[in-house]
C-alpha positions in Angstrom: -0.1 0.1 0.1 1.6 3.3 -0.8 0.9 6.4 1.6 -0.2 8.3 -1.0 -3.1 6.2 -1.6 -3.9 5.5 2.1 -4.3 9.5 2.2 -6.9 9.1 -1.0 -8.8 6.5 1.2 -9.0 9.0 3.9 -9.9 11.9 2.0 -12.6 9.8 0.8 -13.9 8.3 3.8 -14.1 12.1 5.8 -15.8 13.6 2.7 -18.5 10.0 2.2 -18.1 11.1 -1.9 -15.6 10.2 -4.5 -16.3 13.1 -6.6 -15.8 15.7 -3.6 -12.9 14.0 -2.3 -11.2 14.4 -6.1 -11.8 18.0 -5.5 -10.0 18.1 -2.4 -7.1 15.9 -3.8 -7.1 17.8 -6.9 -7.4 15.0 -9.2 -9.8 13.7 -11.7 -12.9 11.2 -10.4 -12.1 8.5 -12.7 -8.3 8.7 -11.3 -9.5 8.5 -7.7 -11.9 5.7 -8.6 -9.0 3.9 -10.2 -6.9 4.3 -6.9 -9.2 3.2 -4.8 -10.1 -0.1 -7.0 -6.8 -1.0 -7.0 -6.5 -0.8 -3.6 -9.0 -3.1 -3.0 -7.8 -5.6 -5.4 -4.6 -5.3 -4.1 -5.5 -6.1 -0.4 -8.1 -8.8 -1.4 -11.4 -7.2 0.2 -14.3 -4.8 -0.5 -13.8 -1.5 1.7 -17.1 0.7 0.4 -20.6 -0.1 0.0 -21.5 2.6 -2.7 -24.8 3.8 -2.0 -26.8 6.2 -4.3 -26.4 9.3 -1.9 -23.1 8.5 -0.2 -20.5 6.1 0.5 -20.2 4.0 3.9 -17.1 1.7 5.0 -17.5 -1.9 5.1 -16.4 -3.9 8.4 -12.9 -4.1 6.7 -13.0 -0.6 5.6 -13.4 0.5 8.9 -10.4 -1.5 10.2 -8.3 -0.1 7.2 -9.4 3.4 8.2 -8.1 3.1 11.8 -4.9 1.5 10.6 -4.4 4.3 8.0 -4.8 6.9 10.5 -2.3 5.1 12.6 0.1 4.9 9.8 -0.3 8.4 8.5 0.1 9.7 12.2 3.2 8.0 12.2 4.6 9.0 8.7 3.7 12.8 9.4 5.6 12.6 12.8 8.7 10.9 11.4 8.8 13.7 8.4 8.4 16.3 11.5 11.0 14.7 13.1 13.7 14.3 10.5 13.0 18.4 9.4 13.6 19.3 13.0 16.8 17.4 13.1 18.0 18.7 9.9 17.1 22.2 11.3 19.4 21.4 14.4 22.7 20.8 12.1 24.8 23.8 13.4 28.2 24.9 13.1 30.4 27.1 11.3 31.7 26.1 7.7 35.1 27.7 6.5 35.8 28.5 3.1 38.8 29.8 1.2 38.9 31.7 -2.0 40.4 34.0 -4.3 39.6 37.2 -5.9 38.2 35.3 -8.9 34.6 35.6 -10.9 33.9 32.2 -9.7 33.2 33.6 -6.4 29.6 34.1 -7.5 28.8 30.7 -7.1 29.6 30.4 -3.2 26.8 33.1 -2.1 24.4 30.8 -4.4 25.3 28.1 -2.3 25.0 29.5 0.8 21.9 31.1 0.6 20.3 27.7 -0.9 22.1 25.7 2.0 20.8 28.1 4.8 17.1 27.7 3.7 17.3 24.3 5.0 19.9 24.8 7.6 19.5 28.4 9.1 21.5 27.8 12.0 24.9 27.1 10.2 27.3 30.1 9.6 30.1 30.7 7.3 33.5 31.9 7.9 35.1 33.3 4.4 39.1 33.1 4.1 40.4 35.6 1.2 43.8 34.2 -0.2 45.8 32.5 -2.9 45.0 28.9 -4.0 48.5 27.9 -2.9 47.6 29.3 0.6 44.5 28.1 0.7 45.3 24.6 -0.5 47.8 25.0 2.7 45.1 25.8 5.2 43.2 22.8 4.1 45.9 20.5 4.5 46.2 21.8 8.0 42.5 21.2 8.5 41.9 24.9 9.1 39.5 25.3 6.0 36.9 22.8 4.8 36.1 23.9 1.3 38.4 25.7 -1.1 37.7 27.7 -4.5 40.9 27.3 -6.3 42.1 28.9 -9.1 44.4 26.7 -11.7 46.8 25.2 -12.3 46.9 23.4 -8.9 47.9 20.1 -7.8 44.7 18.2 -6.9 46.0 15.0 -6.2 44.7 14.8 -2.5 41.3 16.5 -3.1 37.7 15.7 -4.5 36.7 18.4 -6.6 34.5 19.8 -9.1 35.7 22.1 -12.0 33.4 25.0 -12.5 32.1 26.1 -15.8 33.6 29.8 -15.4 36.6 30.8 -17.7 38.7 33.4 -16.1 40.3 36.1 -18.3 43.9 37.3 -17.6 43.8 41.2 -18.2 46.4 44.0 -17.1 45.2 46.7 -15.1 46.5 50.1 -15.6 45.3 53.8 -15.1 42.6 55.2 -16.7 44.6 57.8 -18.5 47.4 55.5 -19.8 47.8 55.2 -23.1 47.5 51.6 -23.4 43.9 52.1 -22.2 43.0 53.1 -25.7 43.8 49.7 -27.0 41.1 47.2 -26.8 43.5 44.7 -26.1 47.1 44.4 -24.7 49.8 41.8 -26.2 53.3 40.6 -24.8 55.3 43.2 -26.7 53.1 46.1 -25.4 54.4 44.9 -22.1 57.7 43.8 -22.7 59.5 47.3 -21.3 56.9 47.9 -18.7 57.1 48.0 -14.9 55.0 45.0 -14.0 53.5 43.2 -10.9 53.0 39.4 -11.2 51.3 37.3 -9.4 53.4 35.6 -6.6 52.1 31.7 -7.2 54.8 30.1 -9.2 52.5 28.0 -11.1 50.6 31.1 -12.7 54.0 32.6 -12.9 54.7 29.7 -15.3 51.5 29.8 -16.9 52.0 33.7 -17.9 55.9 32.6 -18.8 54.3 30.6 -21.7 52.3 33.6 -22.8 55.0 36.1 -23.0 57.4 33.7 -25.0 60.8 34.9 -25.5 60.0 38.1 -24.1 59.4 37.1 -20.5 63.5 36.8 -19.6 63.6 40.2 -20.3 60.3 41.4 -18.2 60.6 44.6 -15.8 59.1 42.6 -12.9 58.6 45.3 -9.9 56.7 43.7 -7.5 54.8 40.4 -7.1 51.4 40.4 -5.2 49.0 37.8 -3.9 45.9 39.6 -4.2 44.5 41.8 -7.0 43.4 44.7 -4.6 46.8 45.3 -3.5 48.4 45.3 -6.9 45.6 47.9 -8.1 46.6 50.4 -5.3 50.5 50.5 -6.8 48.6 50.6 -10.1 46.7 53.6 -9.3 49.8 55.1 -7.6 51.4 54.9 -11.0 53.9 52.3 -10.2 53.4 49.5 -12.4 50.8 47.7 -14.5 49.6 44.5 -12.8 48.4 41.2 -14.4 45.4 39.9 -12.7 42.8 37.4 -13.2 39.3 39.8 -14.3 37.4 38.3 -11.4 35.5 40.9 -9.3 37.1 44.0 -11.2 33.6 44.6 -12.4 32.7 46.1 -8.8 35.7 48.5 -9.0 35.9 52.0 -9.9 36.9 52.7 -13.2 37.6 56.2 -13.0 40.3 55.2 -10.8 41.6 51.8 -12.1 40.8 49.9 -15.6 41.9 47.0 -17.5 42.4 45.5 -21.1 42.2 41.8 -21.8 45.5 40.0 -22.8 45.8 39.1 -26.5 45.9 36.5 -27.6 43.6 35.3 -24.9 44.8 33.6 -21.8 42.2 32.1 -19.9 42.1 29.7 -16.3 39.3 27.5 -14.4 38.5 27.3 -11.1 37.9 24.4 -9.1 35.8 23.9 -6.1 37.6 21.5 -3.8 37.4 19.8 -0.2 40.2 17.2 1.0 39.6 13.6 0.4 39.0 11.0 3.1 39.0 14.1 5.7 36.7 13.7 8.4 34.5 17.1 8.2 31.9 18.1 10.7 28.2 17.3 10.3 27.6 20.7 8.7 30.4 20.4 6.4 29.5 17.0 5.4 25.9 18.1 4.5 27.6 21.4 2.7 29.9 19.2 0.8 26.6 16.9 -0.2 24.6 20.1 -1.1 27.7 21.2 -3.6 27.6 18.2 -5.4 23.7 18.5 -5.9 23.6 22.1 -6.5 26.2 21.6 -9.3 24.6 18.5 -10.9 27.3 16.0 -9.6 26.1 12.9 -8.0 27.1 11.8 -4.6 30.3 9.6 -4.4 
């Protein structure tokens, strides 16, 4: 017997009419009649004496009504207990991320997760992928949003469907701002700020080609914002991921894409075989479901 059909049965008993019950249940009368007939066939007894004016229960129908009410009360109680248990999930989930466009998936994940688990809070740690990964290895961060390239041997992860563009930051009054894009030759003699991450520097070295060895690198920087302050003060040009720069004041610092285009992807990762809190475990499951990935 299906729970749904038992609810149909009790509605008919209460309304004393298949037609009225069908209206209450928002299904057609033939559908409801067919469900009741299948129920009688399944359990092998007659449940109703179908009179001309109203439906009455047989002795077997009276017994089923009593048991159905008990069953549904237990089902409803169990569902409420499970919901309450989920609502009682609490704790703090720590997430590390850089200044990338992929960060925009984080608020969507948190918002949808907290609708189900409102007592869970979050700690957002902003740093480069290398430092985030180091904190994850120490167990200080649960989840990391990591800009590739990065070694993921010890991690489970989901690669996000967002391609991050590399750009060069400059002052709005700089002559390079008149160009639609900037190539390696344009930057070969200018003071530059490169990212601190060696893996990323290797990616940029491939893009610069023969110009790389002669570059005038004045600074390295781990976050776009700090590099932008140097750019604003006219000290150098900064090569960064476009990321969250759409929120910046274009009257103070602007940017142009690299040509040929250079892009990177990001992964949402957690350490494999690491014990997590209940809140973090459920958040990882939520990530997999939200991003369309089945749980392992």
